[in-house]
BATOR-123560 format. One record per residue: x, y negated, z negated of N, C-alpha, C in turn; residue in three letters; residue number from 1. Coordinates in pm, 1 decimal. Layout:
<sites>
(site (X,Y,Z),(X,Y,Z),(X,Y,Z),"ala",NUM)
...
</sites>
This chain:
<sites>
(site (-3491.6,10033.8,-3825.2),(-3501.3,9908.3,-3754.9),(-3386.5,9906.4,-3651.3),"met",1)
(site (-3417.4,9871.9,-3528.4),(-3316.8,9869.4,-3425.0),(-3267.9,9725.1,-3406.4),"leu",2)
(site (-3139.2,9708.1,-3388.7),(-3084.6,9579.3,-3366.8),(-3098.4,9546.8,-3216.7),"asp",3)
(site (-3109.1,9422.9,-3190.5),(-3114.5,9374.8,-3047.1),(-2973.9,9394.3,-2988.1),"glu",4)
(site (-2972.5,9430.8,-2863.7),(-2841.9,9444.9,-2796.8),(-2770.1,9312.8,-2788.0),"pro",5)
(site (-2643.0,9319.1,-2803.1),(-2564.6,9192.2,-2794.0),(-2564.7,9140.9,-2654.1),"ala",6)
(site (-2556.0,9014.4,-2641.3),(-2550.4,8953.0,-2512.7),(-2413.2,8974.4,-2451.8),"gly",7)
(site (-2393.7,8928.5,-2329.3),(-2265.4,8947.1,-2260.2),(-2156.1,8874.3,-2334.4),"pro",8)
(site (-2041.9,8934.9,-2340.7),(-1922.8,8867.4,-2407.9),(-1870.3,8756.0,-2320.7),"arg",9)
(site (-1827.5,8650.0,-2386.6),(-1768.0,8541.0,-2313.5),(-1635.4,8586.4,-2252.0),"ala",10)
(site (-1599.1,8528.2,-2142.2),(-1473.4,8560.0,-2079.5),(-1362.7,8517.0,-2170.7),"ile",11)
(site (-1262.1,8598.1,-2183.6),(-1148.3,8569.2,-2269.2),(-1088.3,8435.0,-2229.6),"arg",12)
(site (-1074.7,8343.2,-2331.3),(-1017.7,8213.8,-2305.8),(-1118.1,8109.4,-2264.7),"gly",13)
(site (-1244.0,8148.6,-2244.8),(-1346.5,8050.6,-2203.9),(-1372.1,7937.6,-2306.5),"ala",14)
(site (-1360.0,7975.7,-2434.0),(-1381.9,7875.4,-2536.3),(-1272.6,7770.2,-2533.6),"thr",15)
(site (-1152.2,7816.4,-2518.2),(-1038.0,7721.3,-2506.4),(-1051.2,7629.9,-2384.6),"leu",16)
(site (-1088.6,7688.4,-2270.9),(-1110.9,7608.3,-2155.9),(-1219.7,7501.8,-2178.9),"thr",17)
(site (-1331.1,7539.0,-2245.3),(-1429.8,7440.1,-2276.5),(-1377.5,7329.6,-2368.7),"ala",18)
(site (-1295.4,7367.8,-2467.8),(-1239.1,7263.9,-2553.7),(-1150.1,7169.6,-2477.5),"leu",19)
(site (-1079.6,7217.1,-2382.9),(-986.5,7135.2,-2304.2),(-1062.9,7032.7,-2220.2),"glu",20)
(site (-1181.1,7072.0,-2180.6),(-1260.1,6986.5,-2092.7),(-1351.5,6887.4,-2168.0),"arg",21)
(site (-1361.6,6906.8,-2299.8),(-1450.3,6822.8,-2374.3),(-1407.3,6677.0,-2375.1),"glu",22)
(site (-1502.9,6579.0,-2373.4),(-1471.0,6440.8,-2369.1),(-1447.1,6393.7,-2509.8),"asp",23)
(site (-1319.6,6367.1,-2540.1),(-1281.6,6327.5,-2675.7),(-1318.3,6181.3,-2707.7),"leu",24)
(site (-1354.8,6107.0,-2607.1),(-1399.7,5965.3,-2631.0),(-1526.3,5962.4,-2715.6),"asp",25)
(site (-1597.9,6069.2,-2718.2),(-1723.8,6070.5,-2792.5),(-1701.9,6086.4,-2945.5),"leu",26)
(site (-1583.1,6121.1,-2985.7),(-1552.5,6144.5,-3125.0),(-1499.1,6021.7,-3198.4),"tyr",27)
(site (-1531.6,6011.8,-3324.3),(-1476.7,5905.1,-3405.5),(-1345.0,5949.8,-3465.8),"gly",28)
(site (-1277.3,5859.0,-3537.6),(-1144.1,5887.4,-3594.9),(-1150.2,6007.5,-3685.6),"val",29)
(site (-1240.5,6006.1,-3781.0),(-1250.3,6116.4,-3879.8),(-1284.2,6249.0,-3806.6),"glu",30)
(site (-1368.0,6246.3,-3709.2),(-1404.8,6364.6,-3636.3),(-1283.7,6419.6,-3561.4),"glu",31)
(site (-1201.1,6331.9,-3508.0),(-1079.3,6378.2,-3441.7),(-976.4,6436.4,-3533.3),"leu",32)
(site (-968.7,6377.4,-3654.8),(-876.3,6433.8,-3756.1),(-925.9,6576.4,-3798.2),"arg",33)
(site (-1055.2,6589.6,-3821.2),(-1108.1,6716.9,-3855.4),(-1083.9,6818.7,-3747.6),"glu",34)
(site (-1103.4,6775.8,-3620.1),(-1082.7,6868.9,-3505.5),(-939.7,6911.4,-3501.9),"arg",35)
(site (-846.8,6819.9,-3521.1),(-703.8,6851.9,-3524.2),(-671.2,6953.4,-3638.1),"ile",36)
(site (-725.9,6929.5,-3754.1),(-702.4,7023.5,-3864.4),(-754.1,7163.0,-3829.5),"glu",37)
(site (-872.9,7170.9,-3767.2),(-929.9,7300.7,-3735.3),(-849.9,7370.2,-3622.6),"arg",38)
(site (-805.6,7290.6,-3528.8),(-718.5,7346.5,-3424.6),(-586.1,7394.9,-3473.2),"leu",39)
(site (-527.7,7319.9,-3567.6),(-403.2,7364.1,-3628.7),(-418.9,7489.7,-3708.0),"gln",40)
(site (-534.8,7507.8,-3773.0),(-563.6,7631.9,-3847.8),(-579.3,7745.4,-3749.6),"ala",41)
(site (-637.5,7721.0,-3636.6),(-648.7,7826.0,-3532.2),(-518.3,7865.2,-3475.5),"glu",42)
(site (-430.0,7766.0,-3459.4),(-291.4,7793.1,-3408.5),(-219.5,7883.8,-3506.7),"ile",43)
(site (-231.4,7852.2,-3632.0),(-166.7,7933.0,-3738.8),(-223.1,8076.4,-3739.7),"glu",44)
(site (-352.0,8092.0,-3717.1),(-416.4,8224.1,-3708.5),(-360.0,8303.9,-3591.7),"arg",45)
(site (-349.8,8236.5,-3478.3),(-301.3,8302.0,-3358.6),(-148.9,8334.7,-3373.4),"ala",46)
(site (-72.5,8250.9,-3435.0),(70.2,8273.8,-3459.8),(87.6,8393.9,-3552.1),"gln",47)
(site (4.7,8399.9,-3653.7),(16.5,8518.3,-3747.0),(-14.4,8647.1,-3676.5),"ala",48)
(site (-115.6,8646.7,-3588.1),(-149.8,8771.2,-3512.2),(-31.9,8806.4,-3418.3),"arg",49)
(site (18.8,8702.8,-3352.8),(136.6,8729.3,-3263.0),(254.7,8785.8,-3339.3),"leu",50)
(site (281.1,8731.4,-3456.0),(391.9,8783.6,-3537.4),(370.8,8925.0,-3575.3),"asp",51)
(site (243.7,8966.8,-3613.6),(217.8,9104.2,-3647.0),(231.6,9194.9,-3526.2),"arg",52)
(site (186.4,9150.4,-3409.0),(196.9,9233.8,-3292.9),(344.8,9252.1,-3251.6),"lys",53)
(site (420.3,9149.2,-3262.1),(564.3,9157.4,-3229.7),(638.0,9248.8,-3323.3),"gln",54)
(site (599.6,9238.4,-3451.1),(664.0,9326.9,-3554.3),(628.3,9477.2,-3523.0),"ala",55)
(site (506.2,9502.6,-3487.0),(465.7,9637.5,-3454.1),(536.6,9687.7,-3330.4),"gly",56)
(site (548.6,9608.5,-3230.7),(621.5,9646.8,-3103.9),(763.8,9672.5,-3138.7),"arg",57)
(site (827.4,9588.6,-3215.4),(969.9,9607.0,-3258.2),(989.4,9738.3,-3329.5),"ser",58)
(site (895.8,9763.9,-3422.4),(905.3,9890.3,-3499.4),(894.3,10011.0,-3406.1),"ala",59)
(site (801.7,10005.4,-3312.6),(780.2,10112.8,-3221.1),(902.3,10135.4,-3128.2),"ala",60)
(site (956.2,10030.0,-3081.0),(1074.0,10033.3,-2997.5),(1193.1,10088.6,-3074.8),"glu",61)
(site (1209.9,10050.4,-3199.8),(1318.0,10101.7,-3282.4),(1298.7,10253.9,-3304.2),"ala",62)
(site (1175.3,10295.4,-3329.0),(1151.4,10436.3,-3347.3),(1181.4,10520.9,-3229.3),"leu",63)
(site (1133.2,10473.7,-3112.4),(1152.9,10554.9,-2992.9),(1287.3,10541.0,-2932.4),"phe",64)
(site (1356.7,10430.3,-2954.3),(1491.2,10414.0,-2896.8),(1592.3,10506.9,-2967.9),"ser",65)
(site (1561.3,10544.7,-3090.2),(1650.7,10634.6,-3170.6),(1639.8,10777.1,-3121.4),"gly",66)
(site (1535.1,10808.0,-3045.4),(1514.7,10946.7,-2997.3),(1576.5,10970.3,-2861.4),"arg",67)
(site (1627.1,10869.6,-2796.1),(1674.9,10887.2,-2660.9),(1791.0,10981.6,-2646.0),"gly",68)
(site (1876.2,11001.0,-2746.8),(1992.7,11090.7,-2734.9),(1961.1,11231.9,-2778.3),"gly",69)
(site (1842.0,11261.8,-2824.5),(1816.2,11394.7,-2875.5),(1768.8,11493.0,-2764.4),"glu",70)
</sites>
């Protein structure tokens, strides 16, 4: 069985741009609280990825900077 080809990928950051433009007046108090909780969880996910990438970069820089004098 063949899978259908995937559609075009969204432009990087397009989802965030759409969120920024969304009319928040349409949401009730509880919906806004839930939205904030979900956005905070996404911030934490992005921060964790950033921390891992920075740690990897630091490790690579430390590895290669030690070879400069050889």
